[in-house]
C-alpha positions as CSV (number, residue, x, y, z in Angstrom):
1,M,38.9,-34.9,-18.6
2,S,42.2,-33.0,-19.1
3,E,43.0,-30.2,-16.7
4,R,42.1,-26.7,-18.0
5,P,45.2,-25.2,-19.6
6,F,44.9,-21.6,-18.3
7,P,44.9,-20.7,-14.6
8,F,42.3,-18.0,-15.1
9,L,39.9,-20.8,-16.2
10,K,41.0,-23.0,-13.3
11,F,40.8,-20.3,-10.6
12,A,37.9,-17.8,-10.5
13,R,38.6,-14.3,-9.4
14,A,38.6,-14.2,-5.6
15,L,39.3,-11.8,-2.8
16,P,40.4,-12.8,0.7
17,S,37.6,-14.0,2.9
18,E,35.3,-11.2,4.1
19,I,34.2,-10.7,7.7
20,R,30.5,-11.5,8.1
21,I,28.4,-8.4,7.9
22,P,26.8,-8.7,11.4
23,I,30.3,-8.8,12.9
24,R,32.0,-6.2,10.8
25,V,29.4,-3.5,11.3
26,V,29.9,-3.4,15.0
27,N,33.6,-2.6,14.9
28,F,36.1,-0.6,12.8
29,R,38.4,-3.5,11.7
30,E,39.3,-4.1,8.1
31,I,36.6,-6.2,6.5
32,H,38.9,-8.6,4.6
33,A,41.3,-11.2,6.1
34,D,44.5,-12.2,4.1
35,F,44.8,-14.9,1.6
36,V,45.5,-18.3,3.1
37,G,47.4,-21.3,1.9
38,S,48.0,-21.2,-1.9
39,E,45.3,-18.5,-2.5
40,R,47.7,-15.7,-3.2
41,V,49.7,-17.8,-5.7
42,D,46.5,-19.1,-7.3
43,Q,45.2,-15.6,-7.8
44,A,48.5,-14.2,-9.1
45,S,48.7,-17.1,-11.6
46,R,45.5,-15.8,-13.3
47,C,47.5,-13.0,-14.9
48,I,47.9,-13.9,-18.6
49,D,50.9,-11.5,-19.1
50,C,49.1,-10.1,-22.1
51,G,52.0,-8.3,-23.6
52,N,50.4,-4.9,-23.5
53,P,50.0,-4.4,-19.8
54,Y,46.8,-2.3,-19.6
55,C,47.0,-2.7,-15.8
56,S,50.3,-0.8,-15.7
57,W,49.0,1.9,-18.0
58,G,45.8,2.2,-15.8
59,C,47.9,2.7,-12.7
60,P,48.9,6.4,-12.1
61,L,52.2,5.1,-10.7
62,G,52.9,2.8,-13.7
63,N,53.4,-0.1,-11.4
64,R,55.0,-3.1,-13.0
65,I,52.1,-5.3,-12.2
66,P,52.6,-8.4,-14.5
67,Q,56.2,-8.6,-13.4
68,W,55.5,-8.7,-9.6
69,L,52.5,-11.0,-10.2
70,K,55.0,-13.4,-11.8
71,L,57.3,-13.2,-8.8
72,A,54.2,-13.7,-6.5
73,R,53.2,-16.9,-8.2
74,E,56.8,-18.1,-7.9
75,G,56.6,-17.5,-4.2
76,R,59.3,-14.8,-4.3
77,V,57.5,-12.5,-1.9
78,E,60.5,-10.3,-0.9
79,D,61.5,-9.8,-4.6
80,A,57.9,-8.9,-5.5
81,A,57.8,-6.3,-2.7
82,T,61.1,-4.8,-3.8
83,L,59.8,-4.5,-7.4
84,M,56.6,-2.9,-6.1
85,H,58.6,-0.4,-4.1
86,E,60.5,0.7,-7.2
87,T,57.5,2.6,-8.4
88,N,55.3,2.8,-5.3
89,P,56.6,4.1,-2.0
90,L,53.4,3.0,-0.2
91,P,52.2,-0.3,-1.7
92,E,50.6,-1.7,1.4
93,I,48.4,1.4,1.6
94,C,47.5,1.6,-2.1
95,G,46.7,-2.1,-2.0
96,R,44.0,-1.2,0.5
97,V,42.6,2.2,-0.5
98,C,43.0,2.5,-4.3
99,P,39.9,2.2,-6.4
100,H,41.3,-0.7,-8.3
101,D,38.0,-1.3,-10.1
102,R,38.5,2.2,-11.7
103,L,42.2,1.8,-12.3
104,C,44.4,-1.3,-12.8
105,E,41.7,-3.9,-12.4
106,G,39.2,-1.9,-14.5
107,V,41.4,-2.3,-17.6
108,C,42.6,-5.8,-16.9
109,T,42.3,-7.9,-20.1
110,L,40.3,-10.5,-18.1
111,E,37.8,-8.0,-16.7
112,E,35.3,-8.7,-19.4
113,G,34.1,-12.3,-19.1
114,F,36.5,-13.8,-16.6
115,G,36.9,-11.2,-13.8
116,A,40.0,-9.1,-13.4
117,V,43.0,-10.3,-11.6
118,S,42.6,-9.3,-7.9
119,I,45.6,-6.9,-8.1
120,G,44.9,-4.8,-5.1
121,A,44.4,-7.7,-2.7
122,I,47.6,-9.4,-4.0
123,E,49.5,-6.1,-3.6
124,R,48.4,-5.8,0.0
125,S,49.1,-9.4,0.8
126,I,52.6,-9.4,-0.7
127,T,53.7,-6.3,1.2
128,D,52.2,-7.3,4.5
129,E,53.9,-10.7,4.3
130,A,57.3,-9.3,3.2
131,I,57.3,-6.8,6.1
132,R,56.4,-9.6,8.5
133,R,59.4,-11.5,7.2
134,G,61.7,-8.5,7.9
135,W,61.9,-7.2,4.3
136,R,62.8,-3.5,4.1
137,P,63.2,-1.1,1.1
138,P,66.7,-0.9,-0.3
139,E,69.0,1.4,1.7
140,A,70.8,4.4,0.3
141,S,74.2,3.5,-1.2
142,R,75.6,6.6,0.3
143,K,74.6,9.5,2.5
144,T,74.7,13.1,1.3
145,D,74.9,16.3,3.3
146,K,71.6,17.5,1.8
147,R,68.5,18.3,3.9
148,V,64.9,18.6,2.8
149,A,61.9,19.7,4.9
150,I,58.5,18.2,4.2
151,I,55.4,19.9,5.4
152,G,52.6,17.3,5.8
153,A,52.9,13.6,6.7
154,G,50.1,12.5,4.4
155,P,50.6,10.2,1.4
156,A,52.5,12.8,-0.8
157,G,54.8,13.7,2.1
158,L,55.5,10.1,3.0
159,A,56.2,9.2,-0.6
160,A,58.6,12.0,-1.0
161,A,60.4,11.2,2.3
162,D,60.9,7.6,1.1
163,R,62.4,8.6,-2.2
164,L,64.7,11.2,-0.6
165,A,65.9,8.8,2.1
166,R,66.7,6.1,-0.5
167,A,68.9,8.7,-2.2
168,G,70.8,9.5,0.9
169,V,69.1,12.8,1.6
170,S,68.0,13.7,5.1
171,A,64.2,14.2,5.3
172,D,62.5,16.1,8.1
173,V,58.7,15.8,8.1
174,F,56.6,18.3,10.0
175,D,52.9,17.7,10.7
176,R,50.4,19.3,13.0
177,H,48.8,16.0,14.0
178,E,50.1,13.6,16.7
179,E,50.3,10.7,14.2
180,I,51.6,10.5,10.7
181,G,49.4,9.7,7.7
182,G,47.3,12.8,7.3
183,L,43.9,11.6,5.9
184,L,45.3,8.1,5.8
185,T,45.0,8.2,9.6
186,F,42.4,10.9,10.3
187,G,40.2,10.7,7.2
188,I,40.0,7.1,5.9
189,P,38.3,4.9,8.5
190,S,40.0,1.9,9.9
191,F,37.6,-0.6,8.2
192,K,39.5,0.4,5.0
193,L,42.9,1.0,6.5
194,E,43.8,-0.1,10.0
195,K,46.1,2.4,11.6
196,D,48.7,-0.2,12.6
197,I,49.5,-0.3,8.9
198,V,50.3,3.4,8.9
199,R,52.4,3.0,12.0
200,M,54.3,0.2,10.4
201,R,55.2,2.5,7.5
202,R,56.4,5.1,10.1
203,R,58.7,2.5,11.6
204,V,60.0,1.6,8.1
205,L,60.6,5.3,7.2
206,E,62.4,6.0,10.5
207,E,64.6,3.0,9.9
208,Q,65.5,4.7,6.6
209,G,66.5,7.8,8.5
210,V,63.4,9.9,8.1
211,R,62.7,12.2,11.1
212,F,59.2,13.1,12.0
213,H,58.3,16.3,13.9
214,L,54.7,15.8,15.0
215,G,52.3,18.2,16.7
216,V,54.2,21.0,14.9
217,E,52.3,23.4,12.7
218,V,54.4,25.5,10.3
219,G,53.3,29.1,10.6
220,R,52.2,28.7,14.2
221,D,55.0,26.8,16.0
222,M,57.8,27.7,13.6
223,A,58.2,30.1,10.7
224,F,58.1,28.8,7.2
225,A,61.1,31.1,6.3
226,S,63.2,29.3,8.9
227,L,62.5,25.9,7.1
228,V,63.6,27.4,3.8
229,D,66.7,28.9,5.3
230,D,67.7,25.7,7.2
231,H,67.1,23.2,4.4
232,D,68.2,22.8,0.8
233,A,64.6,22.4,-0.4
234,V,61.1,22.2,1.0
235,F,58.2,20.0,-0.2
236,M,54.7,21.2,0.7
237,A,52.0,18.5,1.0
238,T,49.4,20.3,3.0
239,G,46.3,18.7,1.6
240,A,42.8,19.9,0.9
241,Y,40.6,20.4,4.0
242,T,38.3,23.3,3.0
243,A,34.8,21.9,2.5
244,V,32.9,22.8,-0.6
245,D,29.9,25.0,0.4
246,A,26.8,24.0,-1.4
247,G,24.9,26.9,0.1
248,L,21.9,24.8,1.0
249,P,19.1,26.6,2.9
250,G,19.1,25.2,6.5
251,Q,22.7,23.9,6.4
252,D,23.4,25.8,9.6
253,L,20.8,24.0,11.6
254,P,21.9,21.9,14.6
255,G,22.3,18.3,13.4
256,V,24.1,19.3,10.1
257,I,27.7,18.3,10.1
258,V,30.5,18.3,7.6
259,A,32.1,15.0,6.4
260,L,35.7,15.5,7.1
261,P,35.5,16.9,10.7
262,F,33.1,14.0,11.4
263,L,35.6,11.4,10.1
264,I,38.5,13.1,11.9
265,A,36.6,13.2,15.2
266,N,35.7,9.6,14.9
267,A,39.3,8.6,14.0
268,R,40.6,10.5,17.0
269,Q,38.1,8.8,19.2
270,Q,39.2,5.4,17.9
271,L,42.9,6.3,18.4
272,G,42.1,7.5,22.0
273,I,43.5,11.0,21.4
274,A,40.2,13.0,21.1
275,T,40.1,16.4,22.5
276,A,37.2,18.7,23.4
277,A,37.3,20.0,19.9
278,D,36.6,16.5,18.4
279,V,32.8,16.6,18.7
280,L,31.2,13.4,17.6
281,P,27.3,13.3,17.5
282,D,25.5,10.4,19.1
283,L,24.1,8.5,16.1
284,K,22.5,5.6,18.0
285,G,19.0,5.0,16.7
286,K,19.2,8.1,14.5
287,R,18.2,8.6,10.8
288,V,21.3,9.8,9.0
289,V,21.3,11.3,5.5
290,V,24.7,11.8,3.7
291,L,24.7,14.1,0.8
292,G,27.3,13.3,-1.9
293,G,28.6,10.4,-3.9
294,G,32.3,10.2,-3.6
295,D,34.5,7.9,-1.5
296,T,34.3,10.4,1.5
297,A,30.5,10.0,1.4
298,M,31.0,6.2,1.4
299,D,33.3,6.5,4.4
300,C,30.6,8.6,6.2
301,V,27.7,6.2,5.5
302,R,29.7,3.2,6.6
303,T,31.0,5.0,9.7
304,S,27.4,6.0,10.6
305,V,26.3,2.3,10.4
306,R,29.1,1.4,12.9
307,L,28.1,4.2,15.2
308,G,24.7,2.7,15.6
309,A,22.5,4.7,13.2
310,E,19.1,3.1,12.7
311,R,18.8,4.1,9.0
312,V,21.5,5.5,6.8
313,T,20.7,7.1,3.4
314,C,23.0,8.4,0.7
315,V,21.6,11.0,-1.6
316,Y,23.3,11.6,-5.0
317,R,22.1,13.8,-7.8
318,R,23.4,11.4,-10.6
319,D,22.9,7.7,-11.1
320,E,25.1,4.9,-9.8
321,E,27.1,4.6,-13.0
322,N,28.1,8.2,-12.7
323,M,29.2,8.1,-9.0
324,P,32.8,9.3,-8.5
325,G,33.3,6.8,-5.7
326,S,34.7,3.3,-5.9
327,R,32.3,0.7,-7.0
328,K,33.5,-1.7,-4.3
329,E,32.8,0.9,-1.6
330,V,29.2,1.4,-2.9
331,K,28.8,-2.4,-2.8
332,N,30.3,-2.6,0.8
333,A,27.9,0.2,1.9
334,R,24.9,-1.5,0.3
335,D,25.9,-4.8,1.9
336,E,26.0,-3.0,5.3
337,G,22.4,-1.7,4.9
338,V,22.9,1.7,3.5
339,I,20.0,3.0,1.3
340,F,20.9,4.8,-1.9
341,R,18.7,7.5,-3.4
342,F,20.2,8.1,-6.8
343,L,19.0,10.9,-9.2
344,A,18.0,13.0,-6.3
345,Q,19.1,16.7,-5.9
346,P,19.2,18.2,-2.3
347,L,17.2,21.4,-2.2
348,A,17.3,22.4,1.4
349,I,17.7,21.0,4.9
350,V,14.5,21.5,6.8
351,G,13.7,21.6,10.5
352,N,12.4,23.8,13.3
353,G,15.4,24.5,15.6
354,F,16.9,21.1,14.7
355,V,17.1,19.0,11.6
356,D,13.9,17.1,10.6
357,G,14.7,16.1,7.0
358,V,16.2,16.9,3.7
359,A,14.1,18.3,0.8
360,I,15.0,16.8,-2.5
361,A,13.8,16.7,-6.0
362,D,14.1,13.9,-8.7
363,T,16.6,14.5,-11.4
364,R,17.3,13.2,-14.9
365,L,20.6,13.1,-16.7
366,V,21.0,15.4,-19.7
367,A,23.9,15.2,-22.1
368,D,25.1,18.7,-22.8
369,G,28.1,17.9,-25.1
370,D,30.7,18.7,-22.5
371,G,31.4,15.1,-21.4
372,R,29.7,14.1,-18.2
373,A,25.9,14.2,-18.1
374,R,24.3,17.1,-16.3
375,A,21.7,16.4,-13.6
376,E,18.5,18.3,-14.4
377,I,15.7,18.7,-11.8
378,V,12.4,17.1,-12.7
379,A,9.5,19.5,-12.3
380,D,7.0,18.9,-9.5
381,S,9.0,16.1,-7.9
382,A,9.9,17.7,-4.6
383,Q,9.8,15.5,-1.5
384,T,11.3,15.2,1.9
385,I,13.5,12.5,3.4
386,P,13.2,12.3,7.2
387,A,16.6,12.9,9.0
388,D,17.9,13.4,12.4
389,I,21.5,14.0,11.3
390,V,22.7,15.3,7.9
391,I,26.3,14.9,6.8
392,L,27.5,17.2,4.0
393,S,30.0,15.5,1.6
394,F,30.3,17.7,-1.4
395,G,34.1,17.6,-1.7
396,F,37.0,19.6,-0.4
397,L,39.2,22.3,-1.7
398,A,43.0,22.9,-1.4
399,S,43.9,24.7,1.8
400,P,47.0,26.8,1.0
401,P,48.7,28.2,4.2
402,D,48.4,31.9,4.7
403,W,52.2,32.4,4.4
404,C,52.2,31.3,0.7
405,A,51.8,34.9,-0.5
406,S,54.6,36.4,1.6
407,A,56.9,33.5,0.5
408,G,56.3,34.3,-3.2
409,I,54.4,31.0,-3.7
410,E,51.6,31.7,-6.3
411,L,48.2,30.0,-6.5
412,D,46.0,29.3,-9.5
413,G,42.5,30.6,-9.9
414,N,41.1,27.7,-7.8
415,G,43.4,28.5,-4.8
416,R,45.7,25.6,-5.6
417,L,49.5,25.8,-5.6
418,K,51.0,26.5,-9.0
419,V,53.7,23.9,-9.9
420,G,55.7,23.1,-13.0
421,G,55.6,25.0,-16.3
422,A,58.1,25.7,-19.0
423,S,60.7,27.3,-16.8
424,R,60.3,25.1,-13.7
425,L,61.0,21.6,-12.7
426,P,58.0,19.2,-12.2
427,Q,56.2,20.0,-8.9
428,Q,58.3,23.1,-8.4
429,T,56.4,26.2,-7.2
430,T,57.1,29.8,-8.1
431,H,59.6,29.8,-5.2
432,P,62.7,28.0,-6.5
433,K,63.4,26.1,-3.3
434,V,59.8,25.0,-2.7
435,F,58.0,22.1,-4.3
436,A,54.4,20.9,-3.8
437,G,52.2,18.0,-4.6
438,G,49.1,16.1,-3.6
439,D,45.7,17.6,-2.9
440,N,47.1,21.2,-2.4
441,V,48.0,21.1,-6.1
442,R,45.2,18.8,-7.5
443,G,42.3,19.5,-5.2
444,A,40.8,16.5,-3.4
445,D,42.0,13.5,-5.3
446,L,43.1,9.9,-5.0
447,V,45.7,8.7,-2.5
448,V,47.7,7.1,-5.4
449,R,47.9,10.4,-7.2
450,A,49.3,12.1,-4.1
451,V,51.8,9.3,-3.9
452,L,52.7,10.0,-7.5
453,D,53.2,13.7,-6.8
454,G,55.4,12.9,-3.8
455,R,57.6,10.5,-5.8
456,E,58.0,12.9,-8.7
457,A,58.6,15.9,-6.4
458,A,61.4,14.0,-4.7
459,R,62.9,13.2,-8.2
460,A,62.8,16.9,-9.1
461,I,64.4,17.9,-5.8
462,L,67.2,15.4,-6.3
463,S,67.8,16.7,-9.8
464,Q,68.0,20.3,-8.4
465,L,70.4,19.2,-5.7
466,G,72.5,17.3,-8.0
467,V,71.9,14.0,-6.2
468,V,71.9,10.8,-8.2
469,A,68.9,8.6,-7.1
């Protein structure tokens, strides 16, 4: 029998080996190893270079995916990493936390029938290997006398710092936390993104000349006006940390906690930097119910499993197909024992002095002509799910600093920073020297879109400063 002519027929879609479930649920290590032997080359060779790169169109950053897959299958790891970095300042991070199934892989030509090329795993593997070999992003061809302040060391801030440094502009990054990364460090659990990866990115950026000023909160430790006066431009990447209030009866009962403070407290415990303010409930042997269906909810259920919860349930008012979270994260959670209650609307949190359960009602989806189906409560379907701990994960809103108003930085009707427009540069706020991006502009969104905003803000800043990138 002759050999099959197409690699996608010869090699089935595969991811790096997965840590066995009984082992992975007792620690916070990433659940996938790396490709071994020829696996990376084999998987990269599955790309058919279809001519109309849907994968690139499906990537918010417009990554040149077929081109670096070709370099990967030729074994040119450093060249592939360089090409990745042309469009993506943080490829090793996006390779881990992007919902590839909804973006590049979801529109891969091979997805229907053969299985998409495992783009995310290859992206991660290439960057990790290149950095291990000593590869670094291209250095600036010349240094300028321009200085830019960046407020927030999350993905948008780090992306902007990279692009500014590569253009020879000095970047000073200020963040209130002790570590860089923002939610990459303090929100996304280590089983999705180990913190050594973020620390490696810090070393790379510092080698590029980026200066980090950590444990510094603008508005508390230093005045925003002084940053504006001392720098040629300012980029605000302050994130979205204000929890959406669902107004559920009983949500103030002891035993009800909010998702992001829960994840931050756990991250700080894992990092060994927890303070008295980082309160983490004892979940051992407890029944935990998480309300919500996004990636943050998936982070909460999977974290609860690792903290020893006896039973973890996720309640979501729509069906699985309409969940906003990544499909792979739902699968991972289900593999780890999480129970899903779809088409269930939380009505109240019940208890007598402490949480006893969550009252829910069944729902059905109703098309109302506005796009996404609406969840409608089914009459006479109320019931109660027993719970010892309830975690609220209904989303997060932009958290603009108080000093925005006095600085002349306008907000939109949803409390997000206004950027762009007919008379302004992309990502430029109503203050001519101040640019913004990430969740403080979009509301809670994907890491890759925050990276995009940081990249584009840096490009706009360089244009304003007359610096050729």
